mmCIF file of the protein (N, C-alpha, C, O) and its ligand, coordinates in Angstrom:
data_MODEL
# 
_entry.id   MODEL 
# 
loop_
_entity.id 
_entity.type 
_entity.pdbx_number_of_molecules 
1 polymer     1 
2 non-polymer 1 
# 
_entity_poly.entity_id                      1 
_entity_poly.type                           'polypeptide(L)' 
_entity_poly.nstd_linkage                   no 
_entity_poly.nstd_monomer                   no 
_entity_poly.pdbx_seq_one_letter_code       MGYRCGRCKKVVNIDPTLVGQRCPLCNSRTFYKERIGIAKHMKSE 
_entity_poly.pdbx_seq_one_letter_code_can   MGYRCGRCKKVVNIDPTLVGQRCPLCNSRTFYKERIGIAKHMKSE 
_entity_poly.pdbx_strand_id                 A 
# 
loop_
_entity_poly_seq.entity_id 
_entity_poly_seq.num 
_entity_poly_seq.mon_id 
_entity_poly_seq.hetero 
1 1  MET n 
1 2  GLY n 
1 3  TYR n 
1 4  ARG n 
1 5  CYS n 
1 6  GLY n 
1 7  ARG n 
1 8  CYS n 
1 9  LYS n 
1 10 LYS n 
1 11 VAL n 
1 12 VAL n 
1 13 ASN n 
1 14 ILE n 
1 15 ASP n 
1 16 PRO n 
1 17 THR n 
1 18 LEU n 
1 19 VAL n 
1 20 GLY n 
1 21 GLN n 
1 22 ARG n 
1 23 CYS n 
1 24 PRO n 
1 25 LEU n 
1 26 CYS n 
1 27 ASN n 
1 28 SER n 
1 29 ARG n 
1 30 THR n 
1 31 PHE n 
1 32 TYR n 
1 33 LYS n 
1 34 GLU n 
1 35 ARG n 
1 36 ILE n 
1 37 GLY n 
1 38 ILE n 
1 39 ALA n 
1 40 LYS n 
1 41 HIS n 
1 42 MET n 
1 43 LYS n 
1 44 SER n 
1 45 GLU n 
# 
loop_
_struct_asym.id 
_struct_asym.entity_id 
A 1 
B 2 
# 
loop_
_chem_comp.id 
_chem_comp.type 
_chem_comp.mon_nstd_flag 
ALA 'L-peptide linking' y 
ARG 'L-peptide linking' y 
ASN 'L-peptide linking' y 
ASP 'L-peptide linking' y 
CYS 'L-peptide linking' y 
GLN 'L-peptide linking' y 
GLU 'L-peptide linking' y 
GLY 'peptide linking'   y 
HIS 'L-peptide linking' y 
ILE 'L-peptide linking' y 
LEU 'L-peptide linking' y 
LYS 'L-peptide linking' y 
MET 'L-peptide linking' y 
PHE 'L-peptide linking' y 
PRO 'L-peptide linking' y 
SER 'L-peptide linking' y 
THR 'L-peptide linking' y 
TYR 'L-peptide linking' y 
VAL 'L-peptide linking' y 
ZN  non-polymer         . 
# 
_pdbx_entity_nonpoly.entity_id   2 
_pdbx_entity_nonpoly.name        ? 
_pdbx_entity_nonpoly.comp_id     ZN 
# 
_pdbx_nonpoly_scheme.asym_id         B 
_pdbx_nonpoly_scheme.entity_id       2 
_pdbx_nonpoly_scheme.mon_id          ZN 
_pdbx_nonpoly_scheme.ndb_seq_num     1 
_pdbx_nonpoly_scheme.pdb_seq_num     101 
_pdbx_nonpoly_scheme.auth_seq_num    101 
_pdbx_nonpoly_scheme.pdb_mon_id      ZN 
_pdbx_nonpoly_scheme.auth_mon_id     ZN 
_pdbx_nonpoly_scheme.pdb_strand_id   A 
_pdbx_nonpoly_scheme.pdb_ins_code    . 
# 
loop_
_atom_site.group_PDB 
_atom_site.id 
_atom_site.type_symbol 
_atom_site.label_atom_id 
_atom_site.label_alt_id 
_atom_site.label_comp_id 
_atom_site.label_asym_id 
_atom_site.label_entity_id 
_atom_site.label_seq_id 
_atom_site.pdbx_PDB_ins_code 
_atom_site.Cartn_x 
_atom_site.Cartn_y 
_atom_site.Cartn_z 
_atom_site.occupancy 
_atom_site.B_iso_or_equiv 
_atom_site.pdbx_formal_charge 
_atom_site.auth_seq_id 
_atom_site.auth_comp_id 
_atom_site.auth_asym_id 
_atom_site.auth_atom_id 
_atom_site.pdbx_PDB_model_num 
ATOM   1   N  N  . MET A 1 1  ? 17.070 14.609 4.811   1.00 0.00 ? 1   MET A N  1 
ATOM   2   C  CA . MET A 1 1  ? 17.564 15.711 5.562   1.00 0.00 ? 1   MET A CA 1 
ATOM   3   C  C  . MET A 1 1  ? 16.682 16.881 5.434   1.00 0.00 ? 1   MET A C  1 
ATOM   4   O  O  . MET A 1 1  ? 15.951 16.923 4.445   1.00 0.00 ? 1   MET A O  1 
ATOM   5   N  N  . GLY A 1 2  ? 16.641 17.922 6.368   1.00 0.00 ? 2   GLY A N  1 
ATOM   6   C  CA . GLY A 1 2  ? 15.654 18.989 6.341   1.00 0.00 ? 2   GLY A CA 1 
ATOM   7   C  C  . GLY A 1 2  ? 16.406 20.262 6.053   1.00 0.00 ? 2   GLY A C  1 
ATOM   8   O  O  . GLY A 1 2  ? 17.350 20.614 6.761   1.00 0.00 ? 2   GLY A O  1 
ATOM   9   N  N  . TYR A 1 3  ? 15.994 20.939 5.031   1.00 0.00 ? 3   TYR A N  1 
ATOM   10  C  CA . TYR A 1 3  ? 16.503 22.212 4.725   1.00 0.00 ? 3   TYR A CA 1 
ATOM   11  C  C  . TYR A 1 3  ? 15.344 23.259 4.609   1.00 0.00 ? 3   TYR A C  1 
ATOM   12  O  O  . TYR A 1 3  ? 14.290 22.914 4.076   1.00 0.00 ? 3   TYR A O  1 
ATOM   13  N  N  . ARG A 1 4  ? 15.494 24.418 5.050   1.00 0.00 ? 4   ARG A N  1 
ATOM   14  C  CA . ARG A 1 4  ? 14.404 25.412 5.026   1.00 0.00 ? 4   ARG A CA 1 
ATOM   15  C  C  . ARG A 1 4  ? 14.754 26.320 3.843   1.00 0.00 ? 4   ARG A C  1 
ATOM   16  O  O  . ARG A 1 4  ? 15.878 26.777 3.633   1.00 0.00 ? 4   ARG A O  1 
ATOM   17  N  N  . CYS A 1 5  ? 13.629 26.535 3.069   1.00 0.00 ? 5   CYS A N  1 
ATOM   18  C  CA . CYS A 1 5  ? 13.867 27.439 1.920   1.00 0.00 ? 5   CYS A CA 1 
ATOM   19  C  C  . CYS A 1 5  ? 14.011 28.829 2.382   1.00 0.00 ? 5   CYS A C  1 
ATOM   20  O  O  . CYS A 1 5  ? 13.311 29.298 3.280   1.00 0.00 ? 5   CYS A O  1 
ATOM   21  N  N  . GLY A 1 6  ? 14.928 29.483 1.756   1.00 0.00 ? 6   GLY A N  1 
ATOM   22  C  CA . GLY A 1 6  ? 15.225 30.963 2.185   1.00 0.00 ? 6   GLY A CA 1 
ATOM   23  C  C  . GLY A 1 6  ? 14.184 31.914 1.691   1.00 0.00 ? 6   GLY A C  1 
ATOM   24  O  O  . GLY A 1 6  ? 14.143 33.065 2.126   1.00 0.00 ? 6   GLY A O  1 
ATOM   25  N  N  . ARG A 1 7  ? 13.376 31.491 0.832   1.00 0.00 ? 7   ARG A N  1 
ATOM   26  C  CA . ARG A 1 7  ? 12.356 32.300 0.266   1.00 0.00 ? 7   ARG A CA 1 
ATOM   27  C  C  . ARG A 1 7  ? 10.928 32.176 0.908   1.00 0.00 ? 7   ARG A C  1 
ATOM   28  O  O  . ARG A 1 7  ? 10.358 33.122 1.454   1.00 0.00 ? 7   ARG A O  1 
ATOM   29  N  N  . CYS A 1 8  ? 10.391 30.867 0.782   1.00 0.00 ? 8   CYS A N  1 
ATOM   30  C  CA . CYS A 1 8  ? 9.005  30.687 1.260   1.00 0.00 ? 8   CYS A CA 1 
ATOM   31  C  C  . CYS A 1 8  ? 9.076  30.114 2.800   1.00 0.00 ? 8   CYS A C  1 
ATOM   32  O  O  . CYS A 1 8  ? 8.028  29.909 3.413   1.00 0.00 ? 8   CYS A O  1 
ATOM   33  N  N  . LYS A 1 9  ? 10.302 29.876 3.370   1.00 0.00 ? 9   LYS A N  1 
ATOM   34  C  CA . LYS A 1 9  ? 10.476 29.509 4.763   1.00 0.00 ? 9   LYS A CA 1 
ATOM   35  C  C  . LYS A 1 9  ? 9.915  28.090 4.972   1.00 0.00 ? 9   LYS A C  1 
ATOM   36  O  O  . LYS A 1 9  ? 9.764  27.708 6.133   1.00 0.00 ? 9   LYS A O  1 
ATOM   37  N  N  . LYS A 1 10 ? 9.585  27.258 3.926   1.00 0.00 ? 10  LYS A N  1 
ATOM   38  C  CA . LYS A 1 10 ? 9.120  25.957 4.216   1.00 0.00 ? 10  LYS A CA 1 
ATOM   39  C  C  . LYS A 1 10 ? 10.249 24.946 4.176   1.00 0.00 ? 10  LYS A C  1 
ATOM   40  O  O  . LYS A 1 10 ? 11.212 24.991 3.411   1.00 0.00 ? 10  LYS A O  1 
ATOM   41  N  N  . VAL A 1 11 ? 10.025 24.099 5.029   1.00 0.00 ? 11  VAL A N  1 
ATOM   42  C  CA . VAL A 1 11 ? 11.149 22.890 5.190   1.00 0.00 ? 11  VAL A CA 1 
ATOM   43  C  C  . VAL A 1 11 ? 10.985 21.928 3.981   1.00 0.00 ? 11  VAL A C  1 
ATOM   44  O  O  . VAL A 1 11 ? 9.899  21.403 3.738   1.00 0.00 ? 11  VAL A O  1 
ATOM   45  N  N  . VAL A 1 12 ? 12.014 21.728 3.286   1.00 0.00 ? 12  VAL A N  1 
ATOM   46  C  CA . VAL A 1 12 ? 11.815 20.839 2.179   1.00 0.00 ? 12  VAL A CA 1 
ATOM   47  C  C  . VAL A 1 12 ? 12.985 19.730 2.325   1.00 0.00 ? 12  VAL A C  1 
ATOM   48  O  O  . VAL A 1 12 ? 13.988 19.929 3.010   1.00 0.00 ? 12  VAL A O  1 
ATOM   49  N  N  . ASN A 1 13 ? 12.764 18.654 1.673   1.00 0.00 ? 13  ASN A N  1 
ATOM   50  C  CA . ASN A 1 13 ? 13.582 17.517 1.849   1.00 0.00 ? 13  ASN A CA 1 
ATOM   51  C  C  . ASN A 1 13 ? 14.378 17.303 0.610   1.00 0.00 ? 13  ASN A C  1 
ATOM   52  O  O  . ASN A 1 13 ? 14.104 16.421 -0.203  1.00 0.00 ? 13  ASN A O  1 
ATOM   53  N  N  . ILE A 1 14 ? 15.412 18.167 0.484   1.00 0.00 ? 14  ILE A N  1 
ATOM   54  C  CA . ILE A 1 14 ? 16.331 18.242 -0.688  1.00 0.00 ? 14  ILE A CA 1 
ATOM   55  C  C  . ILE A 1 14 ? 17.825 18.206 -0.147  1.00 0.00 ? 14  ILE A C  1 
ATOM   56  O  O  . ILE A 1 14 ? 18.119 18.359 1.039   1.00 0.00 ? 14  ILE A O  1 
ATOM   57  N  N  . ASP A 1 15 ? 18.714 17.987 -1.161  1.00 0.00 ? 15  ASP A N  1 
ATOM   58  C  CA . ASP A 1 15 ? 20.045 18.079 -0.860  1.00 0.00 ? 15  ASP A CA 1 
ATOM   59  C  C  . ASP A 1 15 ? 20.632 19.255 -1.601  1.00 0.00 ? 15  ASP A C  1 
ATOM   60  O  O  . ASP A 1 15 ? 20.909 19.097 -2.790  1.00 0.00 ? 15  ASP A O  1 
ATOM   61  N  N  . PRO A 1 16 ? 20.855 20.448 -1.004  1.00 0.00 ? 16  PRO A N  1 
ATOM   62  C  CA . PRO A 1 16 ? 21.301 21.655 -1.710  1.00 0.00 ? 16  PRO A CA 1 
ATOM   63  C  C  . PRO A 1 16 ? 22.710 21.655 -2.263  1.00 0.00 ? 16  PRO A C  1 
ATOM   64  O  O  . PRO A 1 16 ? 23.064 22.480 -3.106  1.00 0.00 ? 16  PRO A O  1 
ATOM   65  N  N  . THR A 1 17 ? 23.528 20.697 -1.768  1.00 0.00 ? 17  THR A N  1 
ATOM   66  C  CA . THR A 1 17 ? 24.841 20.515 -2.228  1.00 0.00 ? 17  THR A CA 1 
ATOM   67  C  C  . THR A 1 17 ? 24.792 19.881 -3.595  1.00 0.00 ? 17  THR A C  1 
ATOM   68  O  O  . THR A 1 17 ? 25.838 19.865 -4.244  1.00 0.00 ? 17  THR A O  1 
ATOM   69  N  N  . LEU A 1 18 ? 23.705 19.361 -4.102  1.00 0.00 ? 18  LEU A N  1 
ATOM   70  C  CA . LEU A 1 18 ? 23.629 18.931 -5.427  1.00 0.00 ? 18  LEU A CA 1 
ATOM   71  C  C  . LEU A 1 18 ? 23.128 20.058 -6.405  1.00 0.00 ? 18  LEU A C  1 
ATOM   72  O  O  . LEU A 1 18 ? 22.222 20.833 -6.098  1.00 0.00 ? 18  LEU A O  1 
ATOM   73  N  N  . VAL A 1 19 ? 23.745 20.082 -7.519  1.00 0.00 ? 19  VAL A N  1 
ATOM   74  C  CA . VAL A 1 19 ? 23.406 21.250 -8.486  1.00 0.00 ? 19  VAL A CA 1 
ATOM   75  C  C  . VAL A 1 19 ? 21.905 21.011 -8.969  1.00 0.00 ? 19  VAL A C  1 
ATOM   76  O  O  . VAL A 1 19 ? 21.438 19.884 -9.138  1.00 0.00 ? 19  VAL A O  1 
ATOM   77  N  N  . GLY A 1 20 ? 21.242 22.126 -9.160  1.00 0.00 ? 20  GLY A N  1 
ATOM   78  C  CA . GLY A 1 20 ? 20.006 22.173 -9.765  1.00 0.00 ? 20  GLY A CA 1 
ATOM   79  C  C  . GLY A 1 20 ? 18.782 21.950 -8.893  1.00 0.00 ? 20  GLY A C  1 
ATOM   80  O  O  . GLY A 1 20 ? 17.636 21.910 -9.341  1.00 0.00 ? 20  GLY A O  1 
ATOM   81  N  N  . GLN A 1 21 ? 19.118 21.804 -7.574  1.00 0.00 ? 21  GLN A N  1 
ATOM   82  C  CA . GLN A 1 21 ? 18.038 21.583 -6.430  1.00 0.00 ? 21  GLN A CA 1 
ATOM   83  C  C  . GLN A 1 21 ? 17.280 22.909 -6.439  1.00 0.00 ? 21  GLN A C  1 
ATOM   84  O  O  . GLN A 1 21 ? 17.853 23.997 -6.480  1.00 0.00 ? 21  GLN A O  1 
ATOM   85  N  N  . ARG A 1 22 ? 15.876 22.739 -6.396  1.00 0.00 ? 22  ARG A N  1 
ATOM   86  C  CA . ARG A 1 22 ? 15.104 23.935 -6.325  1.00 0.00 ? 22  ARG A CA 1 
ATOM   87  C  C  . ARG A 1 22 ? 13.933 23.518 -5.244  1.00 0.00 ? 22  ARG A C  1 
ATOM   88  O  O  . ARG A 1 22 ? 13.555 22.364 -5.040  1.00 0.00 ? 22  ARG A O  1 
ATOM   89  N  N  . CYS A 1 23 ? 13.487 24.597 -4.655  1.00 0.00 ? 23  CYS A N  1 
ATOM   90  C  CA . CYS A 1 23 ? 12.405 24.414 -3.753  1.00 0.00 ? 23  CYS A CA 1 
ATOM   91  C  C  . CYS A 1 23 ? 11.085 23.967 -4.596  1.00 0.00 ? 23  CYS A C  1 
ATOM   92  O  O  . CYS A 1 23 ? 10.660 24.650 -5.528  1.00 0.00 ? 23  CYS A O  1 
ATOM   93  N  N  . PRO A 1 24 ? 10.568 22.929 -4.237  1.00 0.00 ? 24  PRO A N  1 
ATOM   94  C  CA . PRO A 1 24 ? 9.291  22.490 -5.138  1.00 0.00 ? 24  PRO A CA 1 
ATOM   95  C  C  . PRO A 1 24 ? 8.168  23.347 -5.025  1.00 0.00 ? 24  PRO A C  1 
ATOM   96  O  O  . PRO A 1 24 ? 7.216  23.178 -5.788  1.00 0.00 ? 24  PRO A O  1 
ATOM   97  N  N  . LEU A 1 25 ? 8.155  24.327 -4.093  1.00 0.00 ? 25  LEU A N  1 
ATOM   98  C  CA . LEU A 1 25 ? 7.005  25.164 -3.728  1.00 0.00 ? 25  LEU A CA 1 
ATOM   99  C  C  . LEU A 1 25 ? 7.183  26.461 -4.480  1.00 0.00 ? 25  LEU A C  1 
ATOM   100 O  O  . LEU A 1 25 ? 6.232  26.905 -5.123  1.00 0.00 ? 25  LEU A O  1 
ATOM   101 N  N  . CYS A 1 26 ? 8.410  27.138 -4.440  1.00 0.00 ? 26  CYS A N  1 
ATOM   102 C  CA . CYS A 1 26 ? 8.590  28.444 -4.947  1.00 0.00 ? 26  CYS A CA 1 
ATOM   103 C  C  . CYS A 1 26 ? 9.656  28.578 -5.921  1.00 0.00 ? 26  CYS A C  1 
ATOM   104 O  O  . CYS A 1 26 ? 9.938  29.676 -6.401  1.00 0.00 ? 26  CYS A O  1 
ATOM   105 N  N  . ASN A 1 27 ? 10.300 27.439 -6.254  1.00 0.00 ? 27  ASN A N  1 
ATOM   106 C  CA . ASN A 1 27 ? 11.524 27.451 -7.171  1.00 0.00 ? 27  ASN A CA 1 
ATOM   107 C  C  . ASN A 1 27 ? 12.713 28.212 -6.801  1.00 0.00 ? 27  ASN A C  1 
ATOM   108 O  O  . ASN A 1 27 ? 13.583 28.510 -7.620  1.00 0.00 ? 27  ASN A O  1 
ATOM   109 N  N  . SER A 1 28 ? 12.748 28.529 -5.551  1.00 0.00 ? 28  SER A N  1 
ATOM   110 C  CA . SER A 1 28 ? 13.953 29.128 -5.106  1.00 0.00 ? 28  SER A CA 1 
ATOM   111 C  C  . SER A 1 28 ? 15.076 28.253 -4.994  1.00 0.00 ? 28  SER A C  1 
ATOM   112 O  O  . SER A 1 28 ? 14.832 27.078 -4.718  1.00 0.00 ? 28  SER A O  1 
ATOM   113 N  N  . ARG A 1 29 ? 16.353 28.633 -5.171  1.00 0.00 ? 29  ARG A N  1 
ATOM   114 C  CA . ARG A 1 29 ? 17.557 27.874 -4.974  1.00 0.00 ? 29  ARG A CA 1 
ATOM   115 C  C  . ARG A 1 29 ? 18.394 28.134 -3.816  1.00 0.00 ? 29  ARG A C  1 
ATOM   116 O  O  . ARG A 1 29 ? 19.540 27.692 -3.734  1.00 0.00 ? 29  ARG A O  1 
ATOM   117 N  N  . THR A 1 30 ? 17.812 28.882 -2.869  1.00 0.00 ? 30  THR A N  1 
ATOM   118 C  CA . THR A 1 30 ? 18.489 29.309 -1.632  1.00 0.00 ? 30  THR A CA 1 
ATOM   119 C  C  . THR A 1 30 ? 17.886 28.528 -0.485  1.00 0.00 ? 30  THR A C  1 
ATOM   120 O  O  . THR A 1 30 ? 16.675 28.573 -0.273  1.00 0.00 ? 30  THR A O  1 
ATOM   121 N  N  . PHE A 1 31 ? 18.754 27.777 0.295   1.00 0.00 ? 31  PHE A N  1 
ATOM   122 C  CA . PHE A 1 31 ? 18.298 26.986 1.305   1.00 0.00 ? 31  PHE A CA 1 
ATOM   123 C  C  . PHE A 1 31 ? 19.158 27.280 2.629   1.00 0.00 ? 31  PHE A C  1 
ATOM   124 O  O  . PHE A 1 31 ? 20.305 27.722 2.568   1.00 0.00 ? 31  PHE A O  1 
ATOM   125 N  N  . TYR A 1 32 ? 18.525 27.004 3.780   1.00 0.00 ? 32  TYR A N  1 
ATOM   126 C  CA . TYR A 1 32 ? 19.139 27.136 5.011   1.00 0.00 ? 32  TYR A CA 1 
ATOM   127 C  C  . TYR A 1 32 ? 19.104 25.771 5.747   1.00 0.00 ? 32  TYR A C  1 
ATOM   128 O  O  . TYR A 1 32 ? 18.079 25.090 5.704   1.00 0.00 ? 32  TYR A O  1 
ATOM   129 N  N  . LYS A 1 33 ? 20.164 25.374 6.397   1.00 0.00 ? 33  LYS A N  1 
ATOM   130 C  CA . LYS A 1 33 ? 20.092 24.293 7.119   1.00 0.00 ? 33  LYS A CA 1 
ATOM   131 C  C  . LYS A 1 33 ? 19.089 24.306 8.218   1.00 0.00 ? 33  LYS A C  1 
ATOM   132 O  O  . LYS A 1 33 ? 19.030 25.288 8.959   1.00 0.00 ? 33  LYS A O  1 
ATOM   133 N  N  . GLU A 1 34 ? 18.281 23.267 8.382   1.00 0.00 ? 34  GLU A N  1 
ATOM   134 C  CA . GLU A 1 34 ? 17.139 23.332 9.308   1.00 0.00 ? 34  GLU A CA 1 
ATOM   135 C  C  . GLU A 1 34 ? 17.741 22.786 10.685  1.00 0.00 ? 34  GLU A C  1 
ATOM   136 O  O  . GLU A 1 34 ? 17.559 21.630 11.067  1.00 0.00 ? 34  GLU A O  1 
ATOM   137 N  N  . ARG A 1 35 ? 18.488 23.756 11.397  1.00 0.00 ? 35  ARG A N  1 
ATOM   138 C  CA . ARG A 1 35 ? 19.245 23.282 12.643  1.00 0.00 ? 35  ARG A CA 1 
ATOM   139 C  C  . ARG A 1 35 ? 19.113 24.430 13.595  1.00 0.00 ? 35  ARG A C  1 
ATOM   140 O  O  . ARG A 1 35 ? 19.281 25.593 13.228  1.00 0.00 ? 35  ARG A O  1 
ATOM   141 N  N  . ILE A 1 36 ? 18.828 24.110 14.747  1.00 0.00 ? 36  ILE A N  1 
ATOM   142 C  CA . ILE A 1 36 ? 18.717 25.222 15.871  1.00 0.00 ? 36  ILE A CA 1 
ATOM   143 C  C  . ILE A 1 36 ? 20.160 25.666 16.139  1.00 0.00 ? 36  ILE A C  1 
ATOM   144 O  O  . ILE A 1 36 ? 21.084 24.877 16.338  1.00 0.00 ? 36  ILE A O  1 
ATOM   145 N  N  . GLY A 1 37 ? 20.271 27.004 16.126  1.00 0.00 ? 37  GLY A N  1 
ATOM   146 C  CA . GLY A 1 37 ? 21.616 27.573 16.495  1.00 0.00 ? 37  GLY A CA 1 
ATOM   147 C  C  . GLY A 1 37 ? 22.491 27.715 15.312  1.00 0.00 ? 37  GLY A C  1 
ATOM   148 O  O  . GLY A 1 37 ? 23.495 28.421 15.409  1.00 0.00 ? 37  GLY A O  1 
ATOM   149 N  N  . ILE A 1 38 ? 22.195 27.081 14.149  1.00 0.00 ? 38  ILE A N  1 
ATOM   150 C  CA . ILE A 1 38 ? 23.036 27.265 13.032  1.00 0.00 ? 38  ILE A CA 1 
ATOM   151 C  C  . ILE A 1 38 ? 22.230 27.863 11.874  1.00 0.00 ? 38  ILE A C  1 
ATOM   152 O  O  . ILE A 1 38 ? 21.195 27.339 11.463  1.00 0.00 ? 38  ILE A O  1 
ATOM   153 N  N  . ALA A 1 39 ? 22.810 29.105 11.316  1.00 0.00 ? 39  ALA A N  1 
ATOM   154 C  CA . ALA A 1 39 ? 22.032 29.695 10.239  1.00 0.00 ? 39  ALA A CA 1 
ATOM   155 C  C  . ALA A 1 39 ? 22.983 29.783 9.038   1.00 0.00 ? 39  ALA A C  1 
ATOM   156 O  O  . ALA A 1 39 ? 23.292 30.877 8.566   1.00 0.00 ? 39  ALA A O  1 
ATOM   157 N  N  . LYS A 1 40 ? 23.421 28.682 8.573   1.00 0.00 ? 40  LYS A N  1 
ATOM   158 C  CA . LYS A 1 40 ? 24.399 28.559 7.510   1.00 0.00 ? 40  LYS A CA 1 
ATOM   159 C  C  . LYS A 1 40 ? 23.567 28.740 6.201   1.00 0.00 ? 40  LYS A C  1 
ATOM   160 O  O  . LYS A 1 40 ? 22.579 28.068 5.905   1.00 0.00 ? 40  LYS A O  1 
ATOM   161 N  N  . HIS A 1 41 ? 24.146 29.805 5.421   1.00 0.00 ? 41  HIS A N  1 
ATOM   162 C  CA . HIS A 1 41 ? 23.596 29.984 4.163   1.00 0.00 ? 41  HIS A CA 1 
ATOM   163 C  C  . HIS A 1 41 ? 24.241 29.048 3.022   1.00 0.00 ? 41  HIS A C  1 
ATOM   164 O  O  . HIS A 1 41 ? 25.438 28.924 2.760   1.00 0.00 ? 41  HIS A O  1 
ATOM   165 N  N  . MET A 1 42 ? 23.202 28.456 2.446   1.00 0.00 ? 42  MET A N  1 
ATOM   166 C  CA . MET A 1 42 ? 23.760 27.596 1.353   1.00 0.00 ? 42  MET A CA 1 
ATOM   167 C  C  . MET A 1 42 ? 23.065 27.854 -0.060  1.00 0.00 ? 42  MET A C  1 
ATOM   168 O  O  . MET A 1 42 ? 21.847 27.954 -0.209  1.00 0.00 ? 42  MET A O  1 
ATOM   169 N  N  . LYS A 1 43 ? 23.901 27.937 -0.952  1.00 0.00 ? 43  LYS A N  1 
ATOM   170 C  CA . LYS A 1 43 ? 23.271 28.249 -2.273  1.00 0.00 ? 43  LYS A CA 1 
ATOM   171 C  C  . LYS A 1 43 ? 23.697 27.143 -3.301  1.00 0.00 ? 43  LYS A C  1 
ATOM   172 O  O  . LYS A 1 43 ? 24.858 26.742 -3.381  1.00 0.00 ? 43  LYS A O  1 
ATOM   173 N  N  . SER A 1 44 ? 22.806 26.744 -3.975  1.00 0.00 ? 44  SER A N  1 
ATOM   174 C  CA . SER A 1 44 ? 23.084 25.730 -5.024  1.00 0.00 ? 44  SER A CA 1 
ATOM   175 C  C  . SER A 1 44 ? 22.945 26.290 -6.431  1.00 0.00 ? 44  SER A C  1 
ATOM   176 O  O  . SER A 1 44 ? 21.853 26.606 -6.904  1.00 0.00 ? 44  SER A O  1 
ATOM   177 N  N  . GLU A 1 45 ? 24.100 26.399 -7.077  1.00 0.00 ? 45  GLU A N  1 
ATOM   178 C  CA . GLU A 1 45 ? 24.067 26.990 -8.286  1.00 0.00 ? 45  GLU A CA 1 
ATOM   179 C  C  . GLU A 1 45 ? 23.736 25.955 -9.443  1.00 0.00 ? 45  GLU A C  1 
ATOM   180 O  O  . GLU A 1 45 ? 23.669 26.336 -10.612 1.00 0.00 ? 45  GLU A O  1 
HETATM 181 ZN ZN . ZN  B 2 .  ? 10.472 27.789 -1.267  1.00 0.00 2 101 ZN  A ZN 1 
# 
């Protein structure tokens, strides 16, 4: 599934509903669903 990193804006292939998921590029833990029309903010603590 595709999610967009909230920091570097890159699409990463992770599941942010799992704990400890981080962007492999910038180490951010904030992701957005990569879906047109939906800007749901997801945060994995
Ligand atoms: Zn990132």
